[in-house]
C-alpha positions, -999 to +999 in steps of 0.1 A: -347-181-664-383-192-659-394-227-656-430-239-660-443-264-634-436-295-657-400-285-661-396-279-624-411-314-617-389-331-642-360-313-628-364-321-591-376-356-598-343-360-617-323-347-588-342-371-564-338-400-585-299-396-587-299-390-550-318-421-543-296-441-566-266-429-549-282-435-515-291-471-524-256-478-535-241-463-503-267-480-481-258-513-499-220-511-494-227-500-458-250-531-452-223-554-468-194-540-447-214-543-414-226-577-420-194-589-432-178-575-398-206-593-379-199-625-396-162-624-387-170-613-350-198-637-345-181-667-362-145-660-348-132-670-384-094-664-387-076-658-419-055-689-414-087-710-419-091-696-453-062-718-465-081-745-485-072-783-483-070-807-513-104-819-504-120-784-501-102-774-534-118-802-552-151-797-536-150-760-544-141-767-578-169-792-584-193-763-570-179-740-596-186-764-624-220-769-613-226-733-611-213-727-647-236-755-658-264-737-641-256-705-660-258-724-693-293-738-683-304-703-674-293-691-707-311-720-726-343-711-705-341-674-719-348-687-753-382-700-745-397-663-745-386-659-781-394-691-799-426-710-811-410-744-807-379-760-793-366-765-829-360-727-832-337-726-799-305-721-819-319-689-833-315-670-800-279-663-785-284-656-748-251-671-734-228-643-736-255-618-723-259-640-691-221-642-685-217-604-691-246-596-668-230-617-640-196-602-645-210-567-640-231-576-609-199-589-594-179-557-599-206-529-599-231-521-572-269-517-577-274-549-598-263-528-628-255-561-645-292-570-650-296-540-673-263-546-689-275-580-696-307-567-712-290-542-732-264-567-746-291-592-754-311-566-772-281-556-796-269-593-799-303-606-809-317-573-825-348-569-804-360-539-785-344-531-751-377-530-733-385-564-747-354-577-733-358-560-701-393-574-699-380-609-704-360-607-672-388-593-653-409-621-665-384-646-655-380-632-621-419-634-615-420-671-628-390-678-605-409-663-575-438-688-580-414-717-578-397-702-547-432-698-531-439-735-537-404-748-526-405-727-493-440-738-487-429-774-490-397-771-470-405-750-439-432-775-424-406-802-425-388-786-394-400-766-365-386-731-365-389-706-338-413-679-352-389-650-344-360-668-360-345-643-388-343-671-415-378-679-410-389-644-409-371-637-441-387-666-459-420-657-448-417-620-459-405-629-493-435-653-497-458-627-484-443-603-511-450-629-539-486-631-528-489-594-530-474-592-563-496-620-578-526-604-564-517-569-579-509-587-612-543-605-613-560-573-607-541-552-632-540-579-660-573-569-675-574-533-665-552-513-690-566-481-681-554-485-644-520-493-656-519-461-676-533-442-649-504-455-625-479-447-652-491-412-658-478-400-625-442-405-637-431-369-646-410-376-677-428-385-707-401-407-721-401-426-688-440-431-690-435-445-726-407-467-714-427-484-685-457-486-706-438-507-731-422-527-704-458-536-692-469-546-726-438-568-734-441-583-700-476-594-707-467-607-741-439-628-729-462-646-704-490-649-729-464-664-755-451-690-730-487-701-721-499-701-758-470-720-773-470-746-745-434-737-735-444-727-699-441-764-689-406-764-702-399-730-686-408-747-650-390-779-658-357-758-666-364-737-633-366-770-614-333-782-630-317-749-621-329-751-585-315-786-582-283-776-597-282-747-568-287-774-541-259-794-553-236-763-556-242-752-522-238-787-506-203-789-521-195-754-503-209-769-470-189-799-476-157-779-483-161-761-450-160-798-434-193-793-419-207-826-402-242-841-410-269-831-411-256-795-422-245-814-455-278-831-458-305-825-484-326-804-462-298-780-452-287-776-490-325-769-499-331-745-472-300-725-480-307-725-518-341-710-509-326-686-486-302-674-513-332-658-531-338-637-499-301-628-498-300-615-534-327-590-530-310-572-500-292-541-510-256-547-509-222-541-524-211-560-556-216-597-556-237-595-524-204-597-503-210-596-466-249-604-471-242-638-484-217-645-455-239-633-427-269-649-443-254-684-445-239-679-411-274-671-396-291-700-415-267-726-402-271-713-368-308-716-371-304-752-385-281-760-355-311-750-332-336-772-354-313-801-354-306-795-316-269-796-321-246-780-296-231-749-311-192-747-303-168-721-313-152-747-338-186-752-355-192-715-356-159-709-374-170-736-400-204-718-403-183-689-412-161-706-436-191-720-454-203-687-464-167-678-478-167-710-499-203-705-511-194-670-521-164-679-538-181-708-557-202-684-577-179-651-577-148-668-593-168-683-623-186-652-628-154-631-630-135-656-651-162-665-676-174-631-675-142-615-684-138-638-715-173-629-726-168-592-721-137-596-742-151-616-768-181-591-770-161-560-767-168-547-801-206-549-796-204-538-758-183-506-765-190-495-801-205-461-801-229-465-831-263-482-821-273-507-848-308-500-863 
């Protein structure tokens, strides 16, 4: 059988894409296993320490309640991309989509839940999938701006060693935000350059998909600014960041950590660091990466606070990572399972509504 050069390009690119997808999944699971093992080894955490007390159970439950509230706030914030005024907010229904996306992120690798969330949102609200997906990209882009500001405010408050992995990780994400902003600023008025980049994608359908994604992404940002809803978006983002601080603080208290590890600065730093953790390839629910990231962050804070690091303190650092992970994993699974069940007809029906 004779293939022309275009068919061969599409064929080999499809194979390469499939290989890269599986390699990313394998690499993520490997990273998670290695980091979880390192956390256990370095912290000396024992399984008998995982038995919660009444106090830790109450604190963990409080953290889960705060997390559930933050998911609701996040869902309400999504509405701003689709309405012209706050009075129209009830016309958009993003709550179940957010729960379903979180659920699948907890059980499937590769952040598959993000795509499922966009797909369900598009069907639930009868909007194009590319427009729903572009909304999520716009969300993350604007969230990155808030992340940059918060980290720029928090890092100068304490003196970190320049080689500290926590410090390096935060600076790396800040640098990535700057690069992304410069790229967007340059591409924004240059449609021809965007088309030039997209034309290198072999498959015609994929080229059309990414072009629509770019157009919808622009439209979402323009819409927020034109309607004056951008202020409310950043206000909701500030509320989300604050709820995260409280959620993680409850986990630190549940691990029975002493002050200043349960202070505002430590919770603020960990809340910022979680954004770095979530972009690291990992197994479902960021298992291992969360545990090791929190453990290393608390070690870094111990050095900053000039606190002697004992074996008992390191065990509590490891326990804090376990509680912090459970604080969002359990509600994601429970609330997500209910949402999947309630939306099963829309999720699993074969016929696509037109």
